N, C-alpha and C positions, 0 to 999 in steps of 0.2 A: 561304497565302492563304485567308482565311475565305470562307464561302459568300456572304455579302452582297457583298463586293468582287468575287468572281468573276461573280456574277449581274449586278451593276451594269456591269462591263466588257463582259459579253456583250450586254447591252441597249444599251449605248452604241455598239457597233460592229456586230455581225452582225445583231442584230434590227432595228436602224435601216435597215441595207442591205436586209434582206428586206422590210420594210415599203415602202421606196422602190421596189424592184423590183415589188412587187405593185401599187403605185399606178400605175407606168408601164404595167404590163400592163392595168389597167383602163381607162386613158386610151386606149391603143392599140386595145383592143377596142371601146370606145364609138365611136371615130372611124374604124373600119376601113372599107375601101372596100365598097360594097354594103349598108351598114347604114342608109342613108337611108330606104329603103322601110319597114323595120321600125320606125324611130323615128317616121316620119310616121303609120304605122298605129296605133302606140300612143298618139300624141298625139291622134289624132281618135277614139279608141275611145269617149270620153265622149259624142260626138255621134252615135253609131250609131243610137239610137232617137229622134232629134230630131223626125221627122215623126209618128211613132206611138209613144207611150210603151210601155214594155215591158209594162205591165199590161193595156192595151186589147187586146181580141180574145181574151182567155183564155176568156171565157164561150162564145163561138162555137166555139172549138177543142175545148172539152170536150163539146159536144153532138154 
């Protein structure tokens, strides 16, 4: 069996299985119990400085 055929057979079977198992692991990790708080916090991170922009108040803080 030449190298190309062996690599092709490996990619068609075991590597495909490994990628599928990795995909399932990522999905299970994303939807694990207790992760809602982390996801909501990450989703609202952009609105953290909505009332006062991040740049305001730096001059007073330096004095």
